[in-house]
KEDRENZA-561490 format. One line per field, with one value per residue (C-alpha): x, y, z; residue in one letter. Coordinates in steps of 0.25 Angstrom, whole numbers. Example, Ala and Ser with C-alpha at 12.3 -4.5 7.8 and 13.67 -1.06 7.14 Angstrom:
BEGIN
X: 49 | 55 $
Y: -18 | -4 $
Z: 31 | 29 $
type: A | S $
//
This chain:
BEGIN
X: 404 | 400 | 409 | 413 | 405 | 393 | 395 | 396 | 383 | 376 | 380 | 376 | 362 | 361 | 364 | 354 | 342 | 344 | 345 | 331 | 325 | 329 | 321 | 329 | 341 | 347 | 353 | 361 | 367 | 380 | 382 | 384 | 387 | 379 | 367 | 369 | 370 | 357 | 350 | 355 | 350 | 337 | 334 | 337 | 327 | 316 | 318 | 317 | 304 | 298 | 300 | 294 | 279 | 272 | 269 | 255 | 244 | 244 | 233 | 222 | 219 | 214 | 226 | 238 | 248 | 255 | 259 | 269 | 267 | 271 | 285 | 292 | 305 | 309 | 318 | 308 | 309 | 296 | 294 | 284 | 285 | 278 | 277 | 274 | 272 | 283 | 296 | 295 | 305 | 303 | 306 | 303 | 297 | 289 | 286 | 275 | 271 | 256 | 247 | 242 | 230 | 226 | 238 | 248 | 249 | 261 | 267 | 276 | 270 | 277 | 288 | 300 | 313 | 322 | 318 | 323 | 316 | 320 | 316 | 314 | 311 | 300 | 306 | 312 | 326 | 327 | 337 | 333 | 336 | 337 | 330 | 332 | 338 | 334 | 338 | 351 | 344 | 330 | 322 | 315 | 300 | 294 | 281 | 270 | 280 | 285 | 298 | 302 | 313 | 319 | 319 | 327 | 319 | 323 | 314 | 307 | 295 | 295 | 298 | 301 | 301 | 308 | 308 | 319 | 316 | 301 | 293 | 290 | 275 | 275 | 283 | 281 | 286 | 281 | 283 | 272 | 270 | 259 | 262 | 273 | 274 | 283 | 285 | 287 | 286 | 273 | 267 | 266 | 268 | 264 | 250 | 250 | 252 | 238 | 232 | 240 | 236 | 241 | 249 | 260 | 262 | 270 | 274 | 282 | 270 | 257 | 249 | 236 | 222 | 217 | 214 | 224 | 236 | 239 | 251 | 243 | 241 | 256 | 252 | 237 | 241 | 236 | 247 | 250 | 254 | 242 | 241 | 253 | 249 | 256 | 255 | 245 | 231 | 220 | 210 | 200 | 195 | 194 | 183 | 170 | 157 | 144 | 140 | 128 | 120 | 124 | 109 | 107 | 120 | 117 | 132 | 146 | 154 | 165 | 176 | 184 | 197 | 199 | 214 | 212 | 219 | 222 | 234 | 240 | 236 | 245 | 237 | 225 | 227 | 215 | 216 | 205 | 198 | 200 | 189 | 191 | 176 | 179 | 193 | 189 | 185 | 198 | 196 | 183 | 175 | 185 | 177 | 178 | 178 | 181 | 189 | 197 | 193 | 202 | 196 | 203 | 189 | 176 | 171 | 183 | 184 | 189 | 202 | 197 | 205 | 199 | 201 | 212 | 208 | 220 | 219 | 204 | 201 | 195 | 200 | 199 | 212 | 209 | 217 | 227 | 228 | 224 | 232 | 225 | 236 | 230 | 241 | 243 | 229 | 226 | 215 | 210 | 198 | 201 | 188 | 186 | 173 | 168 | 163 | 160 | 159 | 163 | 152 | 153 | 142 | 132 | 136 | 143 | 155 | 168 | 179 | 193 | 204 | 211 | 213 | 226 | 228 | 243 | 249 | 264 | 267 | 258 | 244 | 236 | 223 | 227 | 218 | 210 | 195 | 186 | 172 | 164 | 150 | 147 | 155 | 155 | 159 | 164 | 170 | 183 | 177 | 177 | 181 | 193 | 198 | 200 | 212 | 218 | 230 | 225 | 220 | 209 | 220 | 232 | 239 | 244 | 259 | 267 | 268 | 283 | 288 | 278 | 282 | 297 | 295 | 287 | 299 | 309 | 300 | 301 | 316 | 317 | 309 | 317 | 329 | 324 | 322 | 336 | 341 | 332 | 338 | 352 | 348 | 342 | 355 | 363 | 355 | 357 | 372 | 371 | 363 | 374 | 384 | 376 | 374 | 389 | 393 | 383 | 388 | 402 | 399 | 391 | 403 | 412 | 403 | 402 | 417 | 419 | 409 | 416 | 429 | 424 | 418 | 431 | 439 | 429 | 430 | 445 | 445 | 436 | 444 | 457 | 449 | 445 | 460 | 465 | 454 | 458 | 473 | 470 | 462 | 472 | 483 | 475 | 473 | 487 | 492 | 481 | 476 | 489 | 497 | 487 | 488 | 503 | 502 | 493 | 503 | 515 | 508 | 504 | 518 | 523 | 512 | 516 | 530 | 526 | 513 | 514 | 500 | 498 | 483 | 487 | 499 | 489 | 480 | 491 | 496 | 481 | 481 | 494 | 490 | 477 | 483 | 493 | 482 | 474 | 486 | 488 | 474 | 474 | 487 | 480 | 468 | 476 | 484 | 471 | 466 | 479 | 481 | 472 | 476 | 486 | 495 | 497 | 510 | 503 | 492 | 501 | 510 | 498 | 493 | 508 | 509 | 496 | 500 | 514 | 507 | 496 | 503 | 515 | 521 | 515 | 523 | 516 | 519 | 512 | 513 | 505 | 503 | 503 | 489 | 482 | 477 | 462 | 452 | 453 | 440 | 445 | 459 | 453 | 445 | 457 | 466 | 455 | 452 | 467 | 468 | 456 | 462 | 476 | 469 | 461 | 474 | 482 | 471 | 465 | 474 | 485 | 494 | 509 | 510 | 501 | 502 | 496 | 494 | 488 | 486 | 480 | 471 | 463 | 454 | 456 | 465 | 467 | 472 | 475 | 479 | 484 | 488 | 492 | 483 | 473 | 463 | 448 | 434 | 430 | 415 | 418 | 425 | 415 | 414 | 429 | 431 | 438 | 430 | 427 | 414 | 420 | 431 | 421 | 412 | 424 | 428 | 414 | 413 | 423 | 418 | 429 | 429 | 436 | 439 | 444 | 450 | 453 | 453 | 457 | 472 | 474 | 476 | 467 | 467 | 459 | 458 | 452 | 449 | 445 | 442 | 455 | 454 | 465 $
Y: 472 | 467 | 467 | 453 | 456 | 459 | 447 | 438 | 444 | 442 | 427 | 426 | 431 | 423 | 410 | 414 | 419 | 408 | 397 | 400 | 392 | 378 | 380 | 392 | 383 | 390 | 403 | 394 | 384 | 393 | 393 | 378 | 366 | 357 | 366 | 364 | 349 | 349 | 357 | 348 | 336 | 343 | 346 | 332 | 327 | 337 | 333 | 319 | 321 | 326 | 313 | 305 | 301 | 312 | 308 | 302 | 307 | 299 | 288 | 287 | 273 | 265 | 256 | 263 | 252 | 244 | 250 | 243 | 244 | 257 | 257 | 266 | 264 | 269 | 257 | 246 | 236 | 234 | 227 | 224 | 211 | 207 | 193 | 191 | 176 | 172 | 178 | 189 | 199 | 213 | 226 | 236 | 237 | 249 | 255 | 266 | 273 | 273 | 283 | 294 | 290 | 286 | 283 | 287 | 302 | 306 | 303 | 291 | 286 | 274 | 273 | 268 | 276 | 264 | 251 | 240 | 232 | 217 | 206 | 192 | 178 | 169 | 163 | 170 | 164 | 170 | 180 | 195 | 205 | 219 | 228 | 241 | 246 | 259 | 256 | 265 | 278 | 284 | 283 | 295 | 294 | 291 | 299 | 294 | 289 | 275 | 269 | 260 | 250 | 242 | 227 | 224 | 212 | 204 | 193 | 192 | 186 | 196 | 211 | 216 | 231 | 233 | 246 | 249 | 263 | 267 | 278 | 288 | 292 | 301 | 293 | 279 | 272 | 263 | 257 | 258 | 256 | 259 | 250 | 240 | 237 | 225 | 229 | 218 | 224 | 232 | 224 | 226 | 212 | 217 | 217 | 202 | 202 | 209 | 198 | 187 | 193 | 201 | 188 | 192 | 206 | 205 | 216 | 217 | 223 | 230 | 242 | 249 | 245 | 240 | 244 | 256 | 247 | 233 | 224 | 221 | 236 | 237 | 229 | 233 | 243 | 255 | 264 | 279 | 281 | 275 | 271 | 273 | 284 | 292 | 307 | 305 | 309 | 298 | 299 | 291 | 287 | 272 | 262 | 264 | 256 | 263 | 267 | 260 | 263 | 253 | 250 | 246 | 239 | 224 | 220 | 225 | 230 | 224 | 227 | 218 | 220 | 211 | 209 | 203 | 190 | 180 | 184 | 182 | 193 | 198 | 208 | 218 | 232 | 241 | 256 | 264 | 275 | 289 | 298 | 313 | 314 | 303 | 308 | 307 | 292 | 285 | 271 | 276 | 264 | 253 | 241 | 237 | 222 | 216 | 205 | 203 | 192 | 187 | 179 | 171 | 170 | 175 | 161 | 157 | 158 | 171 | 172 | 181 | 190 | 198 | 212 | 214 | 213 | 219 | 213 | 211 | 226 | 233 | 247 | 255 | 256 | 271 | 275 | 264 | 253 | 239 | 226 | 213 | 202 | 191 | 180 | 179 | 174 | 173 | 181 | 190 | 197 | 204 | 209 | 217 | 213 | 221 | 214 | 225 | 239 | 253 | 262 | 276 | 286 | 274 | 268 | 255 | 258 | 252 | 261 | 258 | 267 | 256 | 241 | 234 | 220 | 216 | 204 | 202 | 215 | 223 | 229 | 221 | 228 | 241 | 245 | 232 | 230 | 233 | 227 | 231 | 228 | 243 | 256 | 271 | 278 | 292 | 302 | 295 | 281 | 270 | 255 | 258 | 267 | 255 | 250 | 263 | 264 | 276 | 278 | 288 | 300 | 295 | 284 | 272 | 269 | 257 | 257 | 253 | 264 | 274 | 269 | 270 | 284 | 288 | 282 | 290 | 303 | 300 | 298 | 311 | 319 | 314 | 318 | 332 | 332 | 328 | 339 | 349 | 345 | 346 | 360 | 364 | 360 | 367 | 380 | 379 | 378 | 390 | 398 | 395 | 400 | 412 | 416 | 413 | 423 | 433 | 432 | 433 | 445 | 452 | 449 | 455 | 467 | 468 | 468 | 478 | 487 | 484 | 488 | 500 | 504 | 501 | 509 | 521 | 519 | 519 | 532 | 539 | 534 | 540 | 553 | 553 | 550 | 561 | 571 | 567 | 569 | 582 | 586 | 581 | 588 | 601 | 599 | 597 | 608 | 619 | 616 | 610 | 622 | 632 | 624 | 625 | 640 | 641 | 634 | 642 | 655 | 651 | 647 | 660 | 667 | 659 | 664 | 679 | 677 | 684 | 682 | 669 | 668 | 670 | 661 | 650 | 652 | 651 | 638 | 633 | 637 | 630 | 617 | 617 | 619 | 608 | 598 | 602 | 600 | 586 | 582 | 587 | 579 | 567 | 569 | 572 | 559 | 551 | 557 | 556 | 541 | 531 | 520 | 519 | 507 | 502 | 510 | 523 | 522 | 519 | 530 | 540 | 536 | 537 | 551 | 556 | 550 | 557 | 570 | 570 | 565 | 574 | 576 | 563 | 550 | 540 | 527 | 521 | 507 | 500 | 487 | 487 | 489 | 488 | 501 | 503 | 510 | 525 | 528 | 519 | 525 | 539 | 536 | 529 | 541 | 551 | 542 | 541 | 556 | 558 | 548 | 555 | 569 | 564 | 558 | 571 | 580 | 572 | 561 | 568 | 557 | 556 | 543 | 536 | 523 | 521 | 507 | 502 | 487 | 477 | 467 | 455 | 463 | 476 | 489 | 495 | 508 | 511 | 524 | 523 | 534 | 536 | 548 | 552 | 543 | 545 | 538 | 533 | 535 | 550 | 549 | 557 | 568 | 568 | 571 | 558 | 556 | 541 | 542 | 547 | 536 | 526 | 531 | 531 | 517 | 511 | 517 | 506 | 495 | 498 | 503 | 514 | 511 | 520 | 514 | 524 | 527 | 540 | 540 | 527 | 533 | 530 | 519 | 522 | 509 | 510 | 497 | 496 | 483 | 481 | 481 | 472 $
Z: 303 | 317 | 328 | 334 | 347 | 338 | 330 | 343 | 349 | 336 | 336 | 350 | 347 | 335 | 343 | 354 | 345 | 334 | 344 | 349 | 337 | 332 | 319 | 315 | 312 | 300 | 306 | 315 | 305 | 304 | 319 | 321 | 312 | 321 | 318 | 303 | 305 | 313 | 303 | 292 | 299 | 303 | 288 | 284 | 294 | 290 | 276 | 279 | 287 | 274 | 268 | 279 | 282 | 290 | 305 | 305 | 313 | 327 | 326 | 337 | 341 | 354 | 353 | 358 | 359 | 370 | 383 | 394 | 409 | 416 | 422 | 433 | 425 | 411 | 410 | 412 | 400 | 392 | 379 | 368 | 359 | 346 | 341 | 326 | 328 | 318 | 314 | 303 | 296 | 301 | 293 | 305 | 319 | 321 | 335 | 337 | 350 | 354 | 348 | 356 | 365 | 379 | 387 | 375 | 379 | 371 | 358 | 358 | 371 | 377 | 367 | 374 | 376 | 374 | 367 | 358 | 347 | 346 | 336 | 342 | 337 | 341 | 354 | 366 | 363 | 349 | 345 | 347 | 337 | 342 | 331 | 338 | 351 | 357 | 371 | 373 | 371 | 371 | 358 | 354 | 356 | 342 | 346 | 336 | 325 | 323 | 326 | 315 | 318 | 306 | 307 | 294 | 291 | 304 | 308 | 321 | 327 | 339 | 341 | 355 | 358 | 372 | 379 | 389 | 392 | 393 | 390 | 401 | 405 | 417 | 428 | 421 | 409 | 398 | 385 | 374 | 359 | 350 | 339 | 334 | 319 | 314 | 299 | 288 | 274 | 274 | 285 | 300 | 306 | 320 | 315 | 315 | 330 | 332 | 323 | 331 | 345 | 356 | 361 | 351 | 357 | 370 | 380 | 393 | 399 | 394 | 400 | 396 | 392 | 379 | 368 | 371 | 375 | 373 | 367 | 354 | 351 | 346 | 334 | 332 | 321 | 329 | 328 | 330 | 315 | 309 | 294 | 285 | 276 | 265 | 261 | 249 | 252 | 251 | 239 | 247 | 261 | 259 | 259 | 267 | 268 | 268 | 282 | 286 | 299 | 310 | 312 | 297 | 295 | 291 | 288 | 290 | 278 | 271 | 261 | 252 | 244 | 232 | 229 | 216 | 219 | 231 | 239 | 253 | 262 | 272 | 279 | 277 | 282 | 284 | 285 | 292 | 285 | 289 | 283 | 287 | 291 | 301 | 305 | 320 | 319 | 317 | 310 | 303 | 298 | 302 | 307 | 321 | 318 | 304 | 297 | 285 | 275 | 265 | 253 | 242 | 234 | 237 | 241 | 249 | 264 | 270 | 278 | 290 | 298 | 309 | 313 | 323 | 337 | 345 | 359 | 357 | 357 | 345 | 342 | 329 | 322 | 320 | 307 | 309 | 298 | 303 | 298 | 297 | 295 | 286 | 287 | 271 | 269 | 254 | 248 | 237 | 244 | 257 | 265 | 277 | 284 | 295 | 307 | 316 | 309 | 312 | 315 | 312 | 316 | 317 | 303 | 300 | 291 | 286 | 281 | 277 | 271 | 265 | 265 | 262 | 259 | 260 | 252 | 248 | 255 | 247 | 248 | 238 | 241 | 234 | 223 | 223 | 222 | 235 | 238 | 250 | 256 | 253 | 251 | 252 | 239 | 239 | 248 | 248 | 251 | 241 | 240 | 232 | 242 | 251 | 243 | 237 | 246 | 254 | 268 | 270 | 271 | 263 | 256 | 263 | 263 | 267 | 282 | 284 | 276 | 282 | 296 | 293 | 288 | 301 | 309 | 301 | 303 | 318 | 317 | 309 | 319 | 331 | 323 | 322 | 337 | 339 | 330 | 336 | 350 | 344 | 338 | 352 | 359 | 348 | 350 | 365 | 362 | 352 | 363 | 373 | 363 | 360 | 375 | 377 | 366 | 370 | 385 | 380 | 371 | 383 | 392 | 382 | 380 | 395 | 396 | 386 | 393 | 406 | 400 | 394 | 407 | 415 | 404 | 406 | 421 | 420 | 411 | 421 | 433 | 426 | 424 | 438 | 443 | 433 | 439 | 453 | 450 | 444 | 457 | 466 | 458 | 459 | 474 | 476 | 467 | 470 | 484 | 489 | 484 | 490 | 504 | 502 | 500 | 512 | 521 | 516 | 518 | 532 | 535 | 531 | 539 | 551 | 551 | 551 | 560 | 574 | 579 | 586 | 581 | 567 | 568 | 573 | 562 | 551 | 557 | 556 | 542 | 539 | 546 | 539 | 526 | 529 | 533 | 521 | 512 | 518 | 516 | 502 | 500 | 505 | 496 | 484 | 487 | 487 | 475 | 467 | 470 | 463 | 472 | 483 | 485 | 500 | 502 | 496 | 506 | 518 | 514 | 513 | 527 | 532 | 526 | 532 | 546 | 545 | 541 | 551 | 563 | 562 | 575 | 581 | 582 | 573 | 566 | 553 | 549 | 538 | 530 | 515 | 510 | 497 | 491 | 496 | 488 | 486 | 494 | 506 | 505 | 506 | 518 | 525 | 523 | 528 | 540 | 543 | 542 | 551 | 562 | 562 | 563 | 575 | 581 | 579 | 584 | 595 | 600 | 607 | 603 | 602 | 594 | 583 | 576 | 562 | 556 | 542 | 543 | 532 | 539 | 534 | 524 | 531 | 531 | 545 | 548 | 563 | 570 | 585 | 594 | 608 | 610 | 621 | 616 | 617 | 619 | 606 | 609 | 609 | 596 | 588 | 599 | 600 | 585 | 582 | 569 | 572 | 565 | 552 | 553 | 554 | 543 | 533 | 537 | 536 | 522 | 518 | 527 | 537 | 552 | 560 | 575 | 586 | 598 | 609 | 624 | 632 | 634 | 626 | 612 | 600 | 589 | 576 | 567 | 553 | 546 | 531 | 522 | 515 | 499 | 492 $
type: M | L | C | P | N | C | Q | T | L | G | L | A | W | L | L | M | L | G | A | S | S | V | Q | A | A | S | P | W | S | W | L | S | P | E | W | R | R | I | E | T | A | R | Q | S | L | E | A | K | L | L | T | L | P | P | A | P | T | P | Q | V | T | Q | R | L | G | W | H | S | D | Y | S | S | S | P | D | T | V | E | W | M | E | L | N | L | G | Q | P | E | S | L | D | A | V | V | L | L | A | P | P | P | G | A | G | A | A | V | S | G | Y | G | F | P | L | R | F | R | V | E | L | L | G | G | G | E | E | T | Q | R | R | L | L | A | D | Y | T | Q | E | D | F | P | N | P | G | L | L | P | V | V | I | P | A | Q | G | H | R | A | Q | K | V | R | I | T | A | T | R | L | F | R | E | D | Q | R | Y | L | F | A | L | G | E | V | M | L | L | Q | G | P | H | N | L | A | A | R | I | E | A | I | G | P | S | H | A | F | A | S | S | S | Q | G | T | R | P | D | W | G | R | I | N | V | V | D | G | H | S | V | V | G | P | P | L | G | L | R | S | S | P | S | L | G | F | R | S | K | P | V | S | E | R | M | A | T | S | N | P | W | V | T | V | D | L | G | E | V | M | P | I | E | E | V | R | L | F | P | A | Q | P | P | Q | F | A | H | S | H | G | Y | G | F | P | V | H | Y | E | I | E | L | L | E | T | P | E | S | A | A | H | V | F | P | S | P | Q | S | G | G | Y | V | A | S | P | G | D | N | P | V | V | I | P | T | A | N | A | R | A | R | W | V | R | L | K | V | L | E | P | H | V | S | N | G | S | V | V | L | A | L | A | E | M | Q | V | W | S | G | G | Q | N | R | A | L | G | K | S | V | Q | A | S | D | Q | T | E | G | N | G | W | S | P | S | A | L | V | D | G | F | A | S | G | A | D | I | V | E | A | P | G | W | L | A | G | L | S | A | R | R | E | A | M | Q | G | L | K | V | L | E | A | R | Q | A | A | L | I | R | G | L | Q | A | V | G | W | G | L | L | T | L | L | V | G | I | M | L | L | I | L | L | G | A | Y | L | R | Q | R | R | I | R | Q | R | E | L | D | D | L | R | Q | R | I | S | Q | D | L | H | D | E | I | G | S | S | L | G | S | I | M | L | I | T | E | D | A | L | T | T | A | R | D | G | E | V | K | H | D | L | Q | E | I | R | D | T | A | R | Q | T | M | D | S | M | R | D | I | V | R | L | A | Q | T | G | S | Y | G | G | D | D | L | V | A | H | L | R | E | I | A | D | R | M | L | R | G | L | S | H | T | F | S | A | D | E | V | S | P | P | P | M | D | L | R | R | D | L | V | L | M | F | K | E | T | L | H | N | L | Q | R | H | A | Q | A | T | Q | A | E | I | T | L | R | R | G | P | G | T | L | V | L | T | V | L | D | N | G | C | G | F | E | P | E | N | A | S | S | G | G | M | G | L | T | N | L | Q | R | R | A | A | K | H | G | G | S | A | V | I | T | S | A | P | G | Q | G | T | T | V | S | I | T | F | P | R | H | G $
//
């Protein structure tokens, strides 16, 4: 079983090591309920993504969209307004950022940070309906996926998109849209505006050169998402006429779909071919100029609808489908007649992946009979492939549901980003907890080690104190006893000695033994006492003064002092003894005054006598030991000063920094 400290350390390392990867989520589920909730939400979104249409390959086109003027402020208001010409019920408004291309350098270029979408009637005084309001906080950039805003069947003649916080490009700001779709059932009513003309597309400002940028570009069908394709692979490439040398071509190709009966035609949709061998040539075989002819009978006059000319500029649709509104004109036969053909490698060719003819909300061309001026059979090309429900790569699905699925994919992906940010924030919190636990544990371990060190130090100190006490006791008992014996012997010898020289020698032996005994007593006292109180130090100094100045009148006064460190106390005692020794030996004094004072941050010991005095400059040669006193004082950051003059006595002042 692990100790609590080991378990804490393991948890701390888990928090720090596991937090290095957001993807490795499962080991951390037990650490945080919030993490488990995030993981559950993440798994739900990932499962949802599997049911949604995959993000299409970004389309390449010359028509990028609409671009406002540049502004120096992000809060400049810019708007785009589309006028359908008459009130219509709408199911959804779809917003798309420009596709990648010249001027659109990043994904989601120009899409506003904050905006609102409004439905308006025909006049300026009509009531406005706020369809969506994203002006309170920044809207996540959609990148290359659509933003589908449900309209719930509300009627409107105009749709206005107003940006209240603009997209930032370097140090300037702008509003740009690649495409706006106004969905009603399976139809994009915005395609009608291209047929009506650019006068029905309004904007607060417009920037950029055509055909890249222009107001009409937001309804030209050239979008970043391309055709609405499913997941089933296509069995065919579509329809293609026989390629004919441009020099030998005598007439332009055509192709006709027979619907089998007369019906009102709402619109015709043309899907460009995408053969693999011409993958580099987007819009392969799509005619430059053409017209759609609707006939009720072979002999009747045709209803003619020209190819869209967005703003007077012709541009290949690339892989995007082209919608030609036909105003519910009645017809059985629908013919695409080429006016200016596509030329590929010097050959005139007409190629389409699919032609759809919409009536009553359904594609009536599906599986119908197809006639053509000429045709290519084989290698995936055939007339029937023009109406088989497949583009060149995959099946064609209904655009509204497909767009809604892509919008849901965008929301799910943005939701995953939010969850990843929450996980990252949680990880930072877990890392902080981990580091905190580790720091706490390291602190505890350091305290344990420090405690063990201090305990060992106290044990060693006690051992040293015991050893010092034993040595002191041995000095006192053995050497002190021997010195005492020497003093007794010399005393006995002095009582019987007759020879003056012998008697003098015995006195010197006795005095030396007594001095040695006194010095040893001082040393033993220092060694035996771990720390002095103030009274003990004063008492010790007083005893030394009384002992060394026997026969000399002296006074001793002292303040209460805190116990100094042992090393300082030792040197103070030795310096005091040396000073008194010099006084006794050289001063010829009859009176001495000793003081111990506590100053501001200092401890001052002063010895003053009324002796013969001397010249301090000659102290070294005179044997006063001033150099030795100064050396000991400097060792502790103090000083020793001797003030004297011949016939005026001597003052020795010893100053130490005060401890405590």
